[in-house]
C-alpha positions, 0 to 999 in steps of 0.5 A, spaced: 438 557 355 436 556 362 443 554 365 445 561 361 439 565 364 441 562 371 449 564 371 446 571 369 442 572 375 448 570 380 453 574 376 448 580 377 447 578 384 454 578 385 454 585 382 449 587 387 452 584 393 459 588 391 455 595 391 451 593 397 458 592 401 462 597 399 456 602 400 455 599 407 462 599 408 464 606 407 459 608 413 464 605 418 471 604 415 472 611 415 472 611 423 479 608 425 482 613 420 479 620 423 485 621 427 490 621 421 485 625 417 484 631 422 491 632 423 492 631 415 487 636 413 488 641 419 481 640 423 479 639 429 477 632 432 469 634 432 470 637 425 473 631 422 466 627 424 463 631 419 466 625 414 462 620 417 455 623 419 454 627 413 454 620 409 450 617 413 445 623 413 445 624 406 443 616 405 438 617 410 435 623 406 435 621 399 434 613 399 426 614 399 427 618 393 431 614 389 426 608 391 420 612 388 425 614 382 427 606 381 419 604 380 418 610 375 424 610 371 427 603 372 430 600 378 437 598 374 437 605 371 438 608 378 442 603 380 447 604 375 447 611 376 448 610 383 454 605 382 457 611 377 456 617 382 459 612 388 465 610 384 466 618 382 465 620 389 470 615 392 475 617 387 474 625 389 475 623 396 481 620 395 485 625 391 483 631 395 487 635 400 482 639 402 476 638 407 471 642 404 472 638 398 472 632 402 466 633 405 462 635 398 466 628 395 462 625 401 456 627 399 456 625 392 459 618 395 452 618 399 448 620 394 451 614 389 450 609 395 443 611 396 441 609 389 444 603 390 442 601 397 434 603 394 434 599 388 438 592 390 433 588 393 428 590 388 433 588 382 433 582 386 426 580 387 425 581 380 431 577 377 430 571 381 424 566 381 420 565 388 424 559 390 431 562 390 429 569 392 430 567 399 437 564 398 439 571 394 436 576 399 440 572 404 446 573 401 445 581 400 443 581 408 450 578 409 453 583 405 450 589 409 452 586 415 459 585 414 460 591 410 457 594 417 461 590 422 468 589 418 469 597 416 473 599 423 478 592 422 479 593 415 480 601 415 485 599 420 489 595 416 489 600 410 491 606 415 496 602 418 500 600 412 498 605 407 496 613 406 488 614 409 486 616 402 486 609 400 480 607 405 476 611 399 481 609 393 480 602 394 473 603 391 475 606 385 477 599 381 471 595 384 466 600 383 468 601 375 469 593 374 462 592 377 459 598 373 462 595 367 459 588 368 452 592 371 452 596 364 453 589 360 449 584 364 443 588 368 436 588 364 433 594 362 428 593 368 420 595 368 418 601 369 411 600 371 409 605 376 407 611 372 407 618 374 413 623 377 417 624 382 413 628 388 418 634 389 414 637 395 414 630 398 421 629 397 423 636 401 418 635 406 422 628 407 429 631 407 427 636 412 424 629 417 430 625 416 435 629 416 434 634 422 432 627 425 439 624 424 443 630 426 440 631 432 440 623 434 448 623 432 450 630 435 445 629 441 451 624 443 456 630 444 451 635 446 446 632 450 439 631 448 436 637 452 441 642 449 436 647 445 439 645 438 438 639 439 431 639 441 429 644 436 432 639 431 427 633 433 421 639 433 423 640 426 423 633 424 417 632 428 413 638 424 416 635 417 414 629 418 406 630 420 406 635 414 409 630 410 404 625 412 398 630 411 401 632 404 402 625 402 395 623 403 392 628 398 397 627 392 395 623 386 403 621 385 406 621 392 413 620 394 410 614 399 404 611 397 402 610 405 397 604 403 403 600 403 403 600 410 396 597 410 400 591 409 400 588 416 405 583 414 410 588 410 409 593 417 410 588 422 417 586 418 419 593 417 418 594 425 421 588 427 428 589 422 428 596 426 427 593 433 433 588 431 438 593 428 437 598 434 438 592 439 444 589 435 448 596 434 446 597 441 450 591 443 456 592 438 457 599 441 457 597 448 461 590 447 468 593 446 467 598 452 465 591 456 471 587 454 477 592 454 475 596 461 471 590 465 474 584 462 481 587 461 482 585 454 487 588 449 484 591 443 487 585 439 483 580 443 477 584 443 477 585 435 478 577 435 472 576 440 467 581 436 469 578 429 465 572 432 458 575 430 460 577 423 463 570 422 457 566 424 452 571 421 456 570 414 455 562 415 447 563 417 444 568 413 445 564 406 443 557 409 437 561 412 435 564 406 435 557 402 431 554 408 426 560 407 425 558 400 422 551 402 419 552 408 416 559 408 419 565 411 415 566 418 417 560 422 425 562 421 424 570 422 420 568 429 425 563 431 430 568 429 427 573 433 426 569 439 434 567 439 436 574 438 432 576 444 435 571 449 442 572 446 441 579 449 438 577 455 444 573 456 448 579 455 444 583 460 446 578 465 454 579 464 459 581 469 466 582 471 466 575 474 463 572 467 467 567 463 470 568 456 466 562 454 459 565 456 460 571 452 462 567 446 456 563 447 451 569 448 454 573 442 453 567 438 446 565 440 445 573 438 448 572 431 445 565 429 438 569 431 440 575 426 442 570 421 435 566 422 431 572 422 434 577 416 434 573 410 427 571 411 425 578 414 427 581 407 424 576 403 417 578 406 418 585 406 420 584 398 415 579 397 408 582 400 408 588 395 406 589 388 412 589 382 411 597 381 413 598 388 419 594 389 423 600 389 419 604 394 419 597 399 427 596 398 429 603 399 424 603 406 428 597 408 435 601 407 432 607 411 429 603 417 436 599 417 440 606 417 435 609 422 436 602 426 443 603 427 443 610 428 438 609 434 442 603 436 448 607 437 445 613 440 441 609 445 448 605 447 452 611 448 446 614 453 446 608 457 454 608 457 454 615 459 449 614 464 452 608 467 459 612 468 455 618 471 452 614 476 458 611 478 462 617 479 457 619 483 
């Protein structure tokens, strides 16, 4: 009986990891196909960017709502709903020949992705005992990192060998298989959080997050002093303040602000945000450095950039297992130190630097992120009550996405600033 339960746990983990990987992958796999898609759909280069930004923005705007719904209605129920919706959205993306319909399909896909992202870590925390939780969350963290980083390479392979539609259609058989096993194997789950969804809070939250993400992403092309961008930031700030004031008075708030009184939870969330900003800032700048400064070919650049996800894939599960035995705090600290050192070393690179130094610095950063991410996820999910696992997991997913977008915005701003100063 115990062996059967143990086997079932790991099958559930595979289902969760697969959905997490697909959801994260679809945020970046489309990038390389955009030129082909723009020609096929008859739209401009700037317009086709909506295929990427709409997906990320809708996830950010709905992930917290799905986390709360997971606590009220059941995490596995919301996970299955999200997985089904994501698969449907992927199918619609792959069979449409119309740009407006494609954007609608991407919105459907994003809502589904938010449902799985918000509840995946909560399901793992419920299913796995304390002595195995770190390892399980470590593997999930690896799926997130790989999904974010291998997207462009995998997208290039698919677009180079077949039609761009297969970038979306590849999700359909995998999604259907995952949905079949999730319906058979995922437990019903607990609905220990009472109450109903805070509709006003949900609307205010979307008015806070969506203008923020739009301003951050569009600010890269329009400039952050553009009136429309400043207006977006202003709407976001006003909505955020109103959201906090309203949530403090609600009986059943969308976000129970008391969760942030847990200092370990708040610190772990903050550290997670900072590391994702730093890593994604580095990931955007590195290709420019390798090709424009070191004069590497795109193929050579791709091989060097694969060092980070490969090392992370090895280190993250090991770190998760270690955190089950020795605790998470020391590993997160060592990981943060190594990430900081790796970034410090990277900042010293110049046109005279060697490939070996670049590889060593990138490896240092990757080992640090691998050591940090799994125990940090474990800390976030283990420091909250069972009836708040859904909202805790969704906050973690939201902060991760916000860190990615902030890192990209920071990197692009730094690149433009540096190029402008060089040109004079």
